[in-house]
C-alpha positions in Angstrom: 0.0 0.0 0.0 1.2 3.5 -0.7 2.3 5.8 2.0 0.2 9.0 2.4 3.4 11.0 1.9 4.5 9.2 -1.2 4.4 11.1 -4.5 1.5 10.4 -6.8 3.8 8.7 -9.4 5.1 6.3 -6.7 1.5 5.5 -5.7 0.6 4.8 -9.4 3.7 2.5 -9.8 2.8 0.6 -6.6 -0.8 0.2 -7.8 0.4 -1.0 -11.2 2.8 -3.5 -9.6 0.1 -4.8 -7.3 -2.3 -5.2 -10.2 0.4 -7.1 -12.2 1.0 -9.5 -9.3 -2.7 -10.1 -8.8 -3.2 -10.8 -12.5 -0.2 -13.1 -12.7 -1.5 -15.1 -9.7 -4.9 -15.3 -11.2 -3.5 -16.7 -14.5 -1.4 -19.2 -12.6 -4.5 -20.3 -10.6 -6.3 -20.8 -13.9 -3.4 -22.9 -15.2 -3.3 -24.9 -11.9 -7.0 -25.6 -12.2 -6.6 -26.8 -15.8 -3.7 -29.1 -14.8 -5.7 -30.5 -11.9 -8.5 -31.3 -14.3 -6.0 -33.0 -16.6 -4.6 -35.1 -13.7 -8.1 -36.1 -12.7 -8.7 -37.3 -16.2 -5.6 -39.4 -16.2 -6.6 -41.0 -12.9 -10.1 -41.7 -14.3 -8.5 -43.3 -17.4 -6.3 -45.4 -15.3 -9.2 -46.5 -13.1 -11.2 -47.4 -16.2 -8.3 -49.7 -17.2 -8.4 -51.5 -13.9 -5.7 -49.7 -11.9 -6.1 -48.8 -8.2 -5.9 -45.0 -8.1 -5.4 -44.9 -4.4 -2.3 -47.0 -4.7 -1.1 -44.9 -7.7 -1.4 -41.8 -5.6 0.7 -43.4 -2.9 3.3 -44.5 -5.4 3.5 -40.9 -6.7 3.8 -39.6 -3.2 6.6 -42.1 -2.4 8.5 -41.2 -5.6 8.7 -37.6 -4.5 10.7 -38.6 -1.5 14.3 -39.7 -1.4 15.2 -43.2 -0.2 16.2 -42.2 3.3 13.0 -40.3 3.8 10.9 -43.3 2.6 12.9 -45.7 4.8 12.3 -43.5 7.9 8.6 -43.3 7.1 8.3 -47.0 6.6 10.2 -47.7 9.9 7.8 -45.4 11.8 4.8 -46.9 10.2 6.0 -50.4 11.1 6.6 -49.2 14.7 3.1 -47.8 15.0 1.5 -50.9 13.4 3.4 -53.1 15.8 2.4 -51.0 18.8 -1.2 -51.4 17.7 -0.9 -55.1 17.4 -1.5 -55.0 13.6 1.8 -56.9 12.8 2.5 -60.6 13.5 
């Protein structure tokens, strides 16, 4: 926001910058929505071909992590399952 003591030109520049940022964010949000719709379509296609989309989502989540992070997560999961008597 512009300072009350700022020259009129500075206020106009700040307003123009703000408008530009807002418009860029709006365009990116539109692109994000289009990509989300495309991803949803791919999952629907995979499901139609008999793939389990919940498992696919989990695989994608795991692929984003490095091996050490995955191993740590798996160890904690195993610990929790064991504590709950869900492992043999």
